[in-house]
C-alpha positions in Angstrom: -7.9 46.2 37.4 -10.6 46.1 34.5 -9.5 48.3 31.8 -10.4 49.7 28.9 -8.9 50.8 25.6 -10.8 53.8 24.6 -11.5 57.3 26.3 -14.9 59.4 27.5 -15.6 56.6 29.9 -16.9 59.4 32.2 -19.6 59.9 29.2 -20.8 56.6 29.3 -21.1 56.9 32.7 -23.3 60.0 32.4 -25.5 58.3 29.4 -26.4 55.0 31.8 -26.9 57.0 34.4 -29.9 59.0 33.0 -31.2 56.2 30.8 -34.7 55.9 31.6 -35.2 52.9 33.2 -38.8 52.5 32.9 -39.8 49.9 30.6 -43.4 48.5 30.1 -41.3 45.2 30.0 -40.3 42.9 32.5 -37.0 42.3 32.1 -33.9 44.7 31.5 -31.6 44.2 29.1 -28.1 46.0 28.1 -25.4 44.6 25.7 -22.1 45.5 24.6 -20.5 44.7 21.4 -16.8 44.6 21.7 -16.0 43.6 25.5 -11.7 43.3 25.3 -10.9 43.9 29.1 -14.5 44.9 29.8 -14.4 48.6 31.7 -17.4 49.3 29.4 -19.2 46.2 30.6 -18.5 47.1 34.3 -19.3 50.8 34.0 -23.0 49.9 32.3 -23.9 47.0 34.9 -22.6 49.2 37.8 -24.5 51.8 36.8 -27.7 50.2 36.2 -27.9 47.1 38.6 -28.7 49.7 41.9 -31.3 51.7 39.9 -33.1 48.9 38.5 -33.3 46.4 41.8 -36.4 44.3 41.6 -36.3 44.0 37.9 -34.5 41.2 36.2 -31.4 42.5 34.5 -29.4 40.7 31.7 -26.6 42.2 30.3 -25.6 40.6 27.0 -21.4 41.2 26.7 -20.4 39.9 22.9 -17.1 39.5 21.9 -15.2 36.2 19.9 -12.0 37.2 20.9 -9.1 34.4 19.6 -7.4 37.2 17.7 -9.3 37.3 14.5 -8.2 38.8 11.8 -10.6 41.2 10.1 -10.7 44.8 8.6 -11.7 47.2 11.4 -12.0 50.1 9.6 -13.5 51.8 6.4 -10.2 52.8 4.8 -7.6 49.7 6.4 -7.0 46.4 5.3 -7.3 43.5 7.6 -5.5 42.9 10.0 -5.2 41.2 13.7 -5.5 42.9 17.0 -4.7 41.0 20.4 -7.5 39.6 21.2 -5.8 36.6 23.5 -7.6 33.5 25.3 -5.8 34.7 28.6 -7.4 38.3 28.0 -10.4 36.5 27.7 -10.1 34.1 30.9 -9.0 37.6 33.0 -12.0 39.1 31.7 -14.3 36.3 32.8 -12.6 36.1 36.3 -13.5 39.5 36.7 -17.0 39.4 36.7 -17.5 36.3 38.6 -19.1 38.5 40.8 -21.9 40.0 38.4 -24.9 37.9 38.0 -26.6 40.1 35.5 -23.4 39.1 33.1 -24.3 37.1 30.4 -21.2 36.7 27.6 -21.5 35.3 24.3 -18.2 34.3 22.9 -19.0 35.3 19.4 -19.2 37.8 16.5 -21.8 40.2 16.2 -23.3 38.7 13.3 -23.3 35.4 15.4 -24.9 36.8 18.1 -27.8 38.6 15.9 -28.5 35.4 14.3 -28.8 33.5 17.6 -30.3 35.6 19.9 -33.0 36.8 17.4 -35.5 35.9 20.6 -35.3 38.6 22.7 -37.7 41.1 21.8 -36.2 44.6 22.9 -32.9 46.0 24.8 -32.7 48.8 26.7 -29.1 50.2 26.4 -26.7 49.1 23.5 -23.2 50.3 23.7 -21.7 49.7 20.2 -17.6 49.1 20.4 -16.8 46.0 18.5 -16.6 46.5 14.4 -15.9 50.0 13.0 -16.7 49.5 9.4 -19.6 51.5 8.6 -21.3 48.7 6.6 -21.0 46.6 10.3 -22.2 49.5 12.3 -25.3 50.0 10.1 -26.4 46.2 10.5 -25.9 45.9 13.8 -27.6 49.3 14.4 -30.8 48.4 12.1 -30.7 44.9 14.3 -30.6 46.8 17.6 -33.1 49.4 16.6 -35.8 47.0 15.5 -35.6 45.0 19.3 -35.9 48.8 20.8 -38.5 50.4 22.7 -39.1 54.2 24.2 -35.7 55.3 25.6 -33.5 52.9 24.5 -30.0 54.7 24.1 -27.1 53.6 22.0 -23.5 54.3 22.4 -21.4 54.2 19.7 -17.5 54.5 20.4 -14.9 55.5 18.0 -17.4 57.1 15.7 -15.3 59.2 14.4 -13.9 56.6 12.7 -16.8 55.6 10.4 -20.0 57.0 8.9 -21.8 58.3 11.8 -23.7 60.7 10.1 -25.5 58.6 7.7 -25.8 56.0 11.1 -27.8 58.7 12.4 -30.1 59.4 9.3 -31.1 55.6 9.1 -31.7 55.6 12.8 -34.1 58.9 12.6 -36.2 56.3 10.6 -36.4 54.3 14.0 -37.1 57.9 16.5 -33.5 57.6 17.3 -32.2 61.1 18.1 -28.8 62.4 19.4 -28.7 63.3 23.2 -25.1 64.3 23.1 -21.6 64.0 21.4 -18.5 64.0 22.9 -14.9 63.6 20.6 -15.4 59.6 20.7 -18.5 58.8 21.9 -21.8 59.6 20.7 -25.3 58.9 22.8 -28.6 58.9 20.4 -32.0 57.4 22.1 -35.4 56.7 20.8 -37.9 59.1 21.6 -40.9 57.3 19.8 -43.1 54.3 20.5 
């Protein structure tokens, strides 16, 4: 059974199911930064694969695993979480039947440095580092690779400066669609 470590997965599912799937592009790209056991990626892929039949679909999943020590939040020091090799191996087994699943075992920064050739993303779930500066870096990188209708979902948004991040994303045409207690959805409304 694929599990998650957060809440409001019903909102993630709802926001996936209502994301505009029309794209002038020839592919549909989704991404999740911070996979852990994979529930977020499962919800995203299950929601889109039926709706975009006939359109090539790739879901990028980004997580370094390896029990790295790093600062997770603005107001804490560095510490190690339990992202074990066993968790990684189980997650990979769980997604064997998902042909659109493209896992990148690396940090968010490594992903952004290596995948510069991807022109756009239709849907991004930010559930990796939860420090404001890291979420800003990710948000701006993905905003530069967004199209009209792209949705950004931020997990644990009360733990960082989401009002500031939202203000930055307004410059790229993003507006808040809906917010729960733990997750928030923004959509790009301008070309």
